[in-house]
Wavefront OBJ file of the C-alpha trace (Angstrom):
o trace
v 0.216 -0.023 -0.210
v 2.501 2.367 0.946
v 4.163 1.868 -2.345
v 0.810 2.586 -4.810
v 0.428 5.681 -2.671
v 4.139 6.889 -3.073
v 3.571 6.575 -6.800
v 0.484 8.538 -6.752
v 1.973 11.004 -5.150
v 4.870 11.439 -7.340
v 2.681 11.215 -10.229
v 0.285 14.132 -8.537
v 3.607 16.360 -8.177
v 4.943 15.499 -11.776
v 1.611 16.685 -13.515
v 1.419 20.236 -12.169
v 5.108 20.316 -13.372
v 4.170 19.190 -17.022
v 1.467 21.588 -16.658
v 3.551 24.205 -16.071
v 6.024 23.320 -18.967
v 3.576 23.053 -21.515
v 2.106 26.628 -20.555
v 5.774 27.868 -20.853
v 6.278 26.266 -24.518
v 2.938 27.931 -25.268
v 4.134 31.145 -23.984
v 7.396 30.981 -25.818
v 5.619 29.813 -29.136
v 3.130 33.193 -28.694
v 6.153 35.177 -28.368
v 7.778 33.876 -31.418
v 4.515 34.262 -33.343
v 4.547 37.952 -32.138
v 8.019 38.481 -33.107
v 7.716 36.613 -36.180
v 4.745 39.068 -36.945
v 6.588 41.937 -36.161
v 9.408 41.348 -38.744
v 6.986 40.715 -41.334
v 5.708 44.137 -40.329
v 9.359 45.590 -40.678
v 9.992 43.809 -44.026
v 6.788 45.204 -45.360
v 7.536 48.668 -44.318
v 11.332 48.285 -46.001
v 9.999 47.179 -49.152
v 7.424 49.898 -49.169
v 10.324 52.331 -48.639
v 12.311 50.583 -51.242
v 9.772 50.840 -53.500
v 9.020 54.747 -53.177
v 12.618 55.737 -53.041
v 12.707 53.612 -56.757
v 9.768 55.757 -57.646
v 11.554 59.027 -56.734
v 14.806 58.063 -58.632
v 12.830 57.021 -61.390
v 10.790 60.418 -61.035
v 14.266 62.301 -60.717
v 15.271 60.416 -63.996
v 12.097 61.613 -66.152
v 12.534 65.072 -65.025
v 16.427 64.976 -65.894
v 15.386 64.010 -69.294
v 12.799 66.279 -69.833
v 14.414 69.618 -68.407
v 16.873 70.104 -71.224
v 14.121 70.227 -73.607
v 12.321 72.729 -71.769
v 15.572 74.469 -71.350
v 15.935 74.426 -74.901
v 12.633 75.692 -75.331
v 12.948 78.202 -73.283
v 16.475 79.196 -74.963
v 14.656 79.566 -78.441
v 11.707 82.065 -77.012
v 14.185 84.025 -75.545
v 16.468 84.489 -78.448
v 16.824 88.004 -79.967
v 16.991 88.534 -83.695
v 20.014 89.846 -84.994
v 19.812 92.560 -87.742
v 20.855 91.714 -91.290
v 23.909 94.247 -90.967
v 25.193 92.696 -87.851
v 24.310 89.601 -89.120
v 26.517 89.960 -92.424
v 29.398 91.382 -90.543
v 29.473 88.393 -88.216
v 29.628 85.939 -90.854
v 31.938 88.330 -92.855
v 34.411 88.278 -89.833
v 35.044 84.585 -89.691
v 36.059 84.467 -93.280
v 39.785 83.750 -93.957
v 40.179 82.977 -97.139
v 39.686 86.763 -98.402
v 41.875 89.107 -99.741
v 43.549 92.221 -98.561
v 41.209 94.696 -100.427
v 37.895 92.760 -99.034
v 39.453 93.014 -95.377
v 40.115 96.649 -95.587
v 36.644 97.702 -97.444
v 35.139 95.335 -94.661
v 37.029 97.263 -91.771
v 36.219 100.462 -93.588
v 32.456 99.724 -93.559
v 32.488 98.613 -90.059
v 33.976 102.065 -89.048
v 31.386 103.741 -91.131
v 28.954 102.102 -89.139
v 30.328 102.836 -85.960
v 31.096 106.264 -86.471
v 27.710 106.647 -87.868
v 25.827 105.615 -84.489
v 28.330 107.166 -82.224
v 28.659 110.542 -83.669
v 25.502 111.895 -85.126
v 22.983 113.398 -82.493
v 19.669 111.743 -83.401
v 21.171 108.528 -83.006
v 19.312 106.457 -79.441
v 21.492 106.201 -76.654
v 20.817 102.531 -76.485
v 22.272 101.842 -79.868
v 25.175 104.436 -79.512
v 26.069 102.655 -75.866
v 25.673 99.128 -77.662
v 28.163 100.472 -80.431
v 30.473 101.635 -77.738
v 30.842 98.445 -75.831
v 31.346 96.542 -79.372
v 34.434 99.122 -79.201
v 37.153 98.428 -81.402
v 40.704 100.672 -82.151
v 41.266 100.700 -85.827
v 38.520 103.670 -85.889
v 40.305 105.889 -83.197
v 43.507 105.099 -84.843
v 42.477 106.075 -88.263
v 40.783 109.674 -87.222
v 43.394 110.381 -84.709
v 46.274 110.337 -87.470
v 44.373 111.742 -89.703
v 44.007 114.619 -87.253
v 47.915 114.753 -86.514
v 48.586 114.310 -90.369
v 46.129 117.508 -91.400
v 47.863 119.558 -88.524
v 51.220 118.694 -89.296
v 50.844 120.156 -92.777
v 51.098 123.841 -91.486
v 53.094 122.859 -88.514
v 57.031 123.645 -89.438
v 58.217 120.362 -86.974
v 55.747 117.815 -88.697
v 57.195 114.756 -86.672
v 56.672 116.721 -83.518
v 53.020 117.509 -84.386
v 51.693 114.247 -85.274
v 53.474 112.962 -82.079
v 52.239 115.322 -79.934
v 48.537 114.816 -81.318
v 49.072 110.850 -80.464
v 50.711 111.647 -76.911
v 47.643 113.862 -75.919
v 45.044 111.668 -77.150
v 46.180 108.538 -75.742
v 47.030 110.300 -72.409
v 43.940 111.810 -72.109
v 42.041 108.924 -72.871
v 44.096 107.165 -69.475
v 43.193 110.101 -67.682
v 39.632 110.167 -68.440
v 39.688 106.172 -67.891
v 41.235 106.759 -64.060
v 39.094 110.013 -63.400
v 35.518 107.811 -64.190
v 36.972 104.735 -62.266
v 37.708 106.688 -58.913
v 33.881 108.086 -59.449
v 32.510 104.437 -59.661
v 32.081 104.393 -63.042
v 31.638 100.792 -64.972
v 33.673 100.965 -68.492
v 36.892 99.950 -69.683
v 39.908 101.536 -70.725
v 39.324 100.752 -74.496
v 35.852 101.831 -74.135
v 36.852 105.162 -73.315
v 39.674 105.447 -76.334
v 37.128 103.931 -78.635
v 34.406 106.821 -77.336
v 36.899 109.601 -77.498
v 38.244 108.828 -80.716
v 35.132 108.711 -82.939
v 34.005 111.665 -81.199
v 37.096 113.458 -83.188
v 35.665 113.057 -86.381
v 33.997 116.723 -86.326
v 37.330 118.497 -85.458
v 38.941 116.045 -88.278
v 36.376 117.658 -90.525
v 36.905 121.131 -89.120
v 40.758 120.795 -89.353
v 40.705 119.406 -92.941
v 38.143 122.411 -93.702
v 40.504 124.838 -92.393
v 43.708 123.403 -94.231
v 41.793 123.240 -97.533
v 39.930 126.478 -97.571
v 43.165 128.768 -95.201
v 40.026 130.163 -93.235
v 41.016 132.328 -90.116
v 39.940 135.145 -88.175
v 36.452 134.941 -86.345
v 35.258 132.157 -88.867
v 37.893 130.093 -87.833
v 36.579 130.443 -84.438
v 33.098 129.841 -85.272
v 33.765 126.782 -87.211
v 36.101 125.178 -84.315
v 33.651 126.089 -81.569
v 30.882 124.197 -83.297
v 32.310 121.184 -83.890
v 34.218 121.460 -80.446
v 30.375 121.254 -79.285
v 29.621 118.705 -81.443
v 32.632 116.586 -80.445
v 31.715 117.083 -76.613
v 28.020 116.603 -76.996
v 28.621 113.374 -78.526
v 31.286 112.315 -76.006
v 28.955 113.346 -72.903
v 25.709 111.895 -74.465
v 27.245 108.186 -73.342
v 29.439 109.222 -70.220
v 26.635 111.133 -67.958
v 24.395 107.727 -67.938
v 26.832 105.782 -66.410
v 27.017 107.601 -63.209
v 24.322 109.706 -60.873
v 23.594 113.326 -61.499
v 25.411 114.457 -58.820
v 28.859 113.111 -60.238
v 28.073 113.666 -63.781
v 29.622 116.745 -64.539
v 32.830 115.588 -62.437
v 32.740 112.680 -65.245
v 32.483 115.095 -67.814
v 35.079 117.542 -67.122
v 38.356 116.005 -68.334
v 36.462 114.952 -71.371
v 35.504 118.404 -71.738
v 38.985 119.725 -71.257
v 40.285 117.049 -73.607
v 38.165 118.393 -76.977
v 38.902 122.535 -75.700
v 42.847 121.258 -76.254
v 42.391 119.592 -79.141
v 40.505 122.636 -80.634
v 43.106 124.672 -79.267
v 45.801 123.356 -81.534
v 43.329 123.759 -84.882
v 42.813 127.072 -83.914
v 46.382 127.813 -83.419
v 47.591 126.145 -86.247
v 50.315 128.158 -88.473
v 47.864 129.782 -91.414
l 1 2 3 4 5 6 7 8 9 10 11 12 13 14 15 16 17 18 19 20 21 22 23 24 25 26 27 28 29 30 31 32 33 34 35 36 37 38 39 40 41 42 43 44 45 46 47 48 49 50 51 52 53 54 55 56 57 58 59 60 61 62 63 64 65 66 67 68 69 70 71 72 73 74 75 76 77 78 79 80 81 82 83 84 85 86 87 88 89 90 91 92 93 94 95 96 97 98 99 100 101 102 103 104 105 106 107 108 109 110 111 112 113 114 115 116 117 118 119 120 121 122 123 124 125 126 127 128 129 130 131 132 133 134 135 136 137 138 139 140 141 142 143 144 145 146 147 148 149 150 151 152 153 154 155 156 157 158 159 160 161 162 163 164 165 166 167 168 169 170 171 172 173 174 175 176 177 178 179 180 181 182 183 184 185 186 187 188 189 190 191 192 193 194 195 196 197 198 199 200 201 202 203 204 205 206 207 208 209 210 211 212 213 214 215 216 217 218 219 220 221 222 223 224 225 226 227 228 229 230 231 232 233 234 235 236 237 238 239 240 241 242 243 244 245 246 247 248 249 250 251 252 253 254 255 256 257 258 259 260 261 262 263 264 265 266 267 268 269 270 271
């Protein structure tokens, strides 16, 4: 009897232990299921993020492929048509297989075009400023040479007169450029030389006219005064728009002195 009772007691003791083990195993299985479910959710979130990234990258590639077309279209819309004269001059300037005579005639036509826009009073300020910004030195050099040679005809020392006119012109351009830069004017020295050189044209005409017809006295003074005023007006029409009204006359002062000095040379030339 004692043995059977001991066996029953042992079985009664083991049964709760087995139940506890079963419940613990069930709990562990439930935890594993929860963890697996969470992992599945994390994987789904990662997959959705990857798909979103892929769609964004595809959209960026599509936009990058479309952007050059839009910029090309916009550039075509903003493109400014050129006049026939400018387009012809641009095409002719790129030609290298041309004769010397053709090159000289082309340069003279360009000088004439720029001279017409710079010197004439009725030309608009925008066109005048455009042609001065597209500067060249052939025109100023030619006009300065004509003035120096004309004044040297009636001079005792012809070589000294030519050198003096050239020194006055180039030094005057440097002084005018430095004065304009000190006053805050945004311009280049080559634009200043281009402006001063082309605006010498009225004084060139005056010197040639006085030399040919040997004009003296009051008539010489009147002609020189009119042509000097024309040169000052043509040059000041461009310079006064580069600064504020308070500093306008400070910029124009060296320019006025320059043309007055050249005019004095013409007026005091030997009769």
